[in-house]
DRENPA-3360 file (N, C-alpha, C; in nm, 2 decimals, always signed):
BEGIN
1 = XXXXXXXX = -2.04/-4.58/+1.89/-2.05/-4.50/+1.77/-1.98/-4.58/+1.66 ~ -2.03/-4.55/+1.54/-1.97/-4.61/+1.42/-1.84/-4.54/+1.38 ~ -1.75/-4.61/+1.31/-1.63/-4.55/+1.26/-1.66/-4.44/+1.17 ~ -1.76/-4.45/+1.08/-1.79/-4.35/+0.98/-1.84/-4.22/+1.05 ~ -1.91/-4.23/+1.16/-1.95/-4.11/+1.24/-1.83/-4.04/+1.30 ~ -1.74/-4.11/+1.36/-1.62/-4.06/+1.42/-1.54/-3.99/+1.31 ~ -1.52/-4.05/+1.20/-1.44/-3.99/+1.09/-1.51/-3.86/+1.04 ~ -1.64/-3.86/+1.03/-1.71/-3.75/+0.99/-1.70/-3.63/+1.09;
9 = XXXXXXXX = -1.70/-3.66/+1.22/-1.69/-3.55/+1.32/-1.54/-3.50/+1.32 ~ -1.45/-3.58/+1.30/-1.31/-3.53/+1.29/-1.29/-3.45/+1.17 ~ -1.35/-3.49/+1.05/-1.34/-3.41/+0.93/-1.40/-3.27/+0.95 ~ -1.52/-3.27/+1.01/-1.59/-3.14/+1.04/-1.50/-3.05/+1.13 ~ -1.44/-3.11/+1.23/-1.36/-3.03/+1.33/-1.24/-2.97/+1.25 ~ -1.18/-3.05/+1.16/-1.06/-3.00/+1.09/-1.10/-2.89/+1.00 ~ -1.22/-2.90/+0.93/-1.27/-2.80/+0.84/-1.30/-2.67/+0.92 ~ -1.36/-2.68/+1.03/-1.38/-2.56/+1.12/-1.25/-2.49/+1.16;
17 = XXXXXXXX = -1.15/-2.58/+1.20/-1.02/-2.52/+1.23/-0.96/-2.45/+1.12 ~ -0.97/-2.50/+1.00/-0.91/-2.44/+0.88/-0.98/-2.30/+0.86 ~ -1.11/-2.30/+0.86/-1.18/-2.18/+0.84/-1.14/-2.07/+0.95 ~ -1.13/-2.11/+1.07/-1.09/-2.01/+1.17/-0.95/-1.96/+1.15 ~ -0.86/-2.05/+1.10/-0.72/-2.00/+1.08/-0.71/-1.91/+0.96 ~ -0.80/-1.93/+0.86/-0.80/-1.84/+0.74/-0.86/-1.70/+0.78 ~ -0.96/-1.71/+0.86/-1.03/-1.58/+0.90/-0.94/-1.50/+1.00 ~ -0.86/-1.56/+1.08/-0.78/-1.49/+1.18/-0.67/-1.42/+1.12;
25 = XXXXXXXX = -0.63/-1.45/+1.00/-0.52/-1.39/+0.93/-0.56/-1.27/+0.84 ~ -0.68/-1.23/+0.84/-0.72/-1.12/+0.75/-0.69/-0.99/+0.82 ~ -0.61/-0.91/+0.75/-0.57/-0.78/+0.81/-0.65/-0.66/+0.75 ~ -0.67/-0.56/+0.83/-0.74/-0.44/+0.78/-0.63/-0.33/+0.79 ~ -0.66/-0.22/+0.73/-0.57/-0.11/+0.73/-0.59/-0.03/+0.87 ~ -0.48/+0.01/+0.92/-0.49/+0.09/+1.05/-0.42/+0.22/+1.02 ~ -0.41/+0.30/+1.12/-0.34/+0.43/+1.11/-0.22/+0.43/+1.21 ~ -0.14/+0.53/+1.22/-0.03/+0.53/+1.31/-0.06/+0.52/+1.45;
33 = XXXXXXXX = -0.18/+0.58/+1.49/-0.22/+0.57/+1.63/-0.25/+0.43/+1.67 ~ -0.32/+0.36/+1.59/-0.35/+0.22/+1.61/-0.23/+0.13/+1.61 ~ -0.14/+0.16/+1.52/-0.01/+0.09/+1.51/+0.07/+0.11/+1.63 ~ +0.07/+0.23/+1.69/+0.14/+0.25/+1.82/+0.09/+0.17/+1.93 ~ -0.04/+0.15/+1.94/-0.10/+0.07/+2.05/-0.08/-0.08/+2.02 ~ -0.06/-0.12/+1.90/-0.05/-0.26/+1.87/+0.09/-0.31/+1.88 ~ +0.11/-0.43/+1.92/+0.24/-0.49/+1.93/+0.27/-0.58/+1.81 ~ +0.18/-0.59/+1.72/+0.20/-0.67/+1.60/+0.22/-0.59/+1.48;
41 = XXXXXXXX = +0.25/-0.66/+1.37/+0.28/-0.59/+1.24/+0.14/-0.54/+1.19 ~ +0.14/-0.41/+1.14/+0.02/-0.35/+1.09/+0.04/-0.30/+0.95 ~ -0.08/-0.29/+0.88/-0.08/-0.23/+0.75/-0.13/-0.08/+0.76 ~ -0.05/+0.01/+0.73/-0.09/+0.15/+0.74/-0.09/+0.21/+0.60 ~ -0.21/+0.28/+0.57/-0.22/+0.34/+0.43/-0.21/+0.49/+0.45 ~ -0.15/+0.55/+0.35/-0.13/+0.69/+0.36/-0.07/+0.75/+0.23 ~ -0.01/+0.87/+0.25/+0.05/+0.95/+0.14/+0.18/+1.00/+0.18 ~ +0.28/+1.00/+0.09/+0.41/+1.05/+0.11/+0.40/+1.20/+0.13;
49 = XXXXXXXX = +0.46/+1.25/+0.24/+0.46/+1.39/+0.27/+0.58/+1.45/+0.19 ~ +0.55/+1.50/+0.07/+0.66/+1.55/-0.02/+0.74/+1.67/+0.04 ~ +0.67/+1.75/+0.13/+0.74/+1.87/+0.18/+0.86/+1.83/+0.26 ~ +0.87/+1.71/+0.32/+0.98/+1.67/+0.40/+1.08/+1.59/+0.33 ~ +1.06/+1.56/+0.20/+1.15/+1.49/+0.12/+1.18/+1.34/+0.16 ~ +1.29/+1.29/+0.11/+1.33/+1.15/+0.14/+1.48/+1.15/+0.18 ~ +1.52/+1.04/+0.24/+1.66/+1.03/+0.27/+1.70/+0.89/+0.22 ~ +1.80/+0.89/+0.12/+1.85/+0.77/+0.07/+1.99/+0.80/+0.02;
57 = XXXXXXXX = +2.09/+0.74/+0.08/+2.23/+0.75/+0.03/+2.29/+0.61/+0.01 ~ +2.29/+0.58/-0.12/+2.34/+0.44/-0.16/+2.48/+0.42/-0.13 ~ +2.56/+0.53/-0.12/+2.70/+0.51/-0.09/+2.72/+0.48/+0.06 ~ +2.66/+0.55/+0.15/+2.67/+0.53/+0.29/+2.60/+0.39/+0.34 ~ +2.48/+0.38/+0.30/+2.40/+0.26/+0.34/+2.29/+0.24/+0.23 ~ +2.31/+0.14/+0.15/+2.22/+0.11/+0.04/+2.09/+0.05/+0.09 ~ +2.09/+0.00/+0.22/+1.97/-0.06/+0.27/+1.90/+0.03/+0.38 ~ +1.91/+0.16/+0.36/+1.84/+0.25/+0.45/+1.77/+0.36/+0.37;
65 = XXXXXXXX = +1.64/+0.36/+0.38/+1.55/+0.46/+0.31/+1.45/+0.51/+0.41 ~ +1.44/+0.64/+0.42/+1.35/+0.70/+0.51/+1.27/+0.82/+0.45 ~ +1.15/+0.84/+0.49/+1.07/+0.95/+0.45/+0.96/+0.97/+0.55 ~ +0.88/+1.07/+0.53/+0.76/+1.10/+0.62/+0.63/+1.07/+0.54 ~ +0.54/+1.00/+0.61/+0.41/+0.97/+0.55/+0.30/+1.02/+0.64 ~ +0.19/+1.07/+0.57/+0.07/+1.11/+0.63/-0.03/+1.00/+0.62 ~ -0.09/+0.95/+0.73/-0.18/+0.85/+0.73/-0.32/+0.90/+0.69 ~ -0.42/+0.82/+0.69/-0.56/+0.85/+0.65/-0.62/+0.95/+0.75;
73 = XXXXXXXX = -0.57/+0.95/+0.87/-0.62/+1.05/+0.98/-0.55/+1.18/+0.98 ~ -0.44/+1.19/+0.90/-0.37/+1.32/+0.89/-0.24/+1.32/+0.98 ~ -0.21/+1.22/+1.05/-0.09/+1.21/+1.13/+0.03/+1.18/+1.05 ~ +0.14/+1.26/+1.07/+0.26/+1.24/+1.00/+0.36/+1.18/+1.09 ~ +0.43/+1.07/+1.03/+0.53/+1.00/+1.11/+0.65/+0.97/+1.01 ~ +0.77/+0.96/+1.07/+0.88/+0.92/+0.99/+0.88/+0.77/+0.97 ~ +0.91/+0.73/+0.85/+0.91/+0.59/+0.81/+1.05/+0.55/+0.78 ~ +1.10/+0.44/+0.83/+1.23/+0.38/+0.81/+1.21/+0.25/+0.74;
81 = XXXXXXXX = +1.27/+0.23/+0.62/+1.26/+0.11/+0.55/+1.40/+0.05/+0.53 ~ +1.42/-0.07/+0.57/+1.55/-0.14/+0.56/+1.56/-0.21/+0.43 ~ +1.58/-0.13/+0.33/+1.59/-0.18/+0.19/+1.62/-0.07/+0.10 ~ +1.64/-0.10/-0.03/+1.67/+0.00/-0.12/+1.54/+0.09/-0.15 ~ +1.57/+0.21/-0.20/+1.46/+0.30/-0.23/+1.38/+0.23/-0.35 ~ +1.24/+0.22/-0.34/+1.17/+0.16/-0.45/+1.17/+0.25/-0.57 ~ +1.18/+0.18/-0.68/+1.18/+0.25/-0.81/+1.05/+0.33/-0.83 ~ +1.06/+0.45/-0.88/+0.94/+0.53/-0.91/+0.86/+0.57/-0.78;
89 = XXXXXXXX = +0.93/+0.58/-0.67/+0.87/+0.61/-0.54/+0.80/+0.75/-0.55 ~ +0.87/+0.84/-0.62/+0.82/+0.98/-0.63/+0.69/+0.99/-0.71 ~ +0.66/+0.89/-0.79/+0.54/+0.89/-0.88/+0.42/+0.83/-0.81 ~ +0.44/+0.77/-0.69/+0.33/+0.70/-0.62/+0.23/+0.79/-0.57 ~ +0.10/+0.75/-0.59/-0.01/+0.83/-0.54/-0.04/+0.79/-0.39 ~ -0.04/+0.67/-0.36/-0.08/+0.62/-0.23/+0.02/+0.51/-0.19 ~ +0.04/+0.50/-0.06/+0.13/+0.40/+0.00/+0.06/+0.31/+0.10 ~ +0.10/+0.18/+0.10/+0.06/+0.09/+0.21/+0.19/+0.04/+0.27;
97 = XXXXXXXX = +0.21/+0.07/+0.40/+0.33/+0.02/+0.47/+0.29/-0.10/+0.55 ~ +0.37/-0.20/+0.56/+0.36/-0.31/+0.64/+0.47/-0.31/+0.74 ~ +0.45/-0.30/+0.87/+0.55/-0.29/+0.97/+0.50/-0.26/+1.11 ~ +0.59/-0.22/+1.19/+0.56/-0.19/+1.33/+0.61/-0.05/+1.37 ~ +0.54/+0.00/+1.47/+0.58/+0.13/+1.53/+0.68/+0.10/+1.64 ~ +0.78/+0.19/+1.65/+0.87/+0.18/+1.77/+0.90/+0.33/+1.81 ~ +0.84/+0.36/+1.92/+0.84/+0.50/+1.97/+0.77/+0.59/+1.87 ~ +0.84/+0.68/+1.81/+0.77/+0.77/+1.71/+0.80/+0.74/+1.57;
105 = XXXXXXXX = +0.87/+0.63/+1.54/+0.90/+0.60/+1.40/+0.83/+0.47/+1.36 ~ +0.80/+0.46/+1.24/+0.74/+0.34/+1.18/+0.84/+0.26/+1.10 ~ +0.87/+0.14/+1.14/+0.97/+0.06/+1.07/+0.90/-0.04/+0.98 ~ +0.91/-0.01/+0.85/+0.84/-0.08/+0.75/+0.92/-0.20/+0.70 ~ +0.86/-0.32/+0.69/+0.92/-0.43/+0.64/+0.89/-0.45/+0.49 ~ +0.78/-0.38/+0.45/+0.74/-0.39/+0.31/+0.67/-0.26/+0.27 ~ +0.69/-0.21/+0.15/+0.62/-0.09/+0.10/+0.55/-0.13/-0.03 ~ +0.42/-0.10/-0.03/+0.34/-0.12/-0.15/+0.30/+0.01/-0.20;
113 = XXXXXXXX = +0.31/+0.03/-0.33/+0.28/+0.16/-0.39/+0.17/+0.15/-0.50 ~ +0.08/+0.25/-0.49/-0.02/+0.27/-0.60/+0.03/+0.38/-0.69 ~ +0.07/+0.35/-0.81/+0.11/+0.45/-0.90/+0.00/+0.50/-0.99 ~ +0.01/+0.62/-1.04/-0.10/+0.67/-1.13/-0.11/+0.58/-1.25 ~ -0.24/+0.57/-1.29/-0.27/+0.49/-1.41/-0.22/+0.56/-1.53 ~ -0.17/+0.48/-1.63/-0.12/+0.54/-1.75/-0.25/+0.57/-1.84 ~ -0.36/+0.52/-1.80/-0.48/+0.54/-1.87/-0.56/+0.65/-1.80 ~ -0.62/+0.74/-1.87/-0.70/+0.84/-1.80/-0.83/+0.87/-1.89;
121 = XXXXXXXX = -0.91/+0.96/-1.84/-1.04/+0.98/-1.91/-1.02/+1.06/-2.04 ~ -0.91/+1.14/-2.05/-0.89/+1.22/-2.17/-0.82/+1.14/-2.27 ~ -0.87/+1.14/-2.39/-0.82/+1.07/-2.51/-0.75/+1.17/-2.59 ~ -0.66/+1.13/-2.68/-0.59/+1.21/-2.77/-0.64/+1.18/-2.91 ~ -0.67/+1.28/-2.99/-0.71/+1.26/-3.13/-0.61/+1.32/-3.22 ~ -0.56/+1.25/-3.32/-0.46/+1.30/-3.41/-0.53/+1.33/-3.54 ~ -0.53/+1.46/-3.59/-0.59/+1.50/-3.71/-0.51/+1.46/-3.83 ~ -0.57/+1.47/-3.95/-0.50/+1.43/-4.07/-0.38/+1.52/-4.10;
129 = XXXXXXXX = -0.39/+1.65/-4.05/-0.28/+1.74/-4.07/-0.16/+1.72/-3.97 ~ -0.18/+1.63/-3.88/-0.08/+1.60/-3.78/-0.10/+1.67/-3.65 ~ -0.20/+1.76/-3.64/-0.22/+1.83/-3.51/-0.29/+1.73/-3.41 ~ -0.25/+1.75/-3.29/-0.31/+1.66/-3.18/-0.41/+1.74/-3.10 ~ -0.53/+1.69/-3.09/-0.64/+1.76/-3.01/-0.67/+1.66/-2.89 ~ -0.70/+1.73/-2.78/-0.74/+1.65/-2.67/-0.89/+1.64/-2.67 ~ -0.95/+1.52/-2.65/-1.09/+1.50/-2.65/-1.13/+1.44/-2.52 ~ -1.26/+1.46/-2.49/-1.31/+1.40/-2.36/-1.34/+1.26/-2.37;
137 = XXXXXXXX = -1.39/+1.20/-2.27/-1.42/+1.06/-2.25/-1.51/+1.01/-2.36 ~ -1.61/+1.09/-2.41/-1.71/+1.05/-2.50/-1.68/+1.11/-2.64 ~ -1.56/+1.16/-2.67/-1.52/+1.21/-2.80/-1.54/+1.36/-2.82 ~ -1.60/+1.43/-2.72/-1.62/+1.57/-2.74/-1.48/+1.65/-2.74 ~ -1.47/+1.75/-2.83/-1.35/+1.82/-2.83/-1.33/+1.92/-2.72 ~ -1.21/+1.93/-2.67/-1.18/+2.02/-2.55/-1.10/+2.14/-2.61 ~ -1.15/+2.26/-2.58/-1.08/+2.38/-2.63/-1.01/+2.44/-2.52 ~ -0.89/+2.49/-2.54/-0.81/+2.55/-2.44/-0.82/+2.70/-2.45;
% end
């Protein structure tokens, strides 16, 4: 075989290896049940269960934050995060936790939060006399 053919085959093999390594690292969202069965770090999406509150005491341990989260399937589990409480946690609409299950608790290494948008469909119209009226998405007036 010619040297150019050998170099071409090696280059193709390296490219295929790179594509496989990139594809193998793509994560999908799972739920608490799937995270319990898995031994690896999982991404779990859900909502903070506000009825059970949060636990964070910066005086005792500034790197311990815990709360309960309901996953997409409706299962509620306690979440323990070894870090400070994220700013504006209470305002978050949706959470994505990255971590592992251990028995009945989820130990998060990272918390990603989706906060509500500051932009919404309702616009505000200020009249010449200083009164503020709420108008719809297309400019129609809303009456209360």
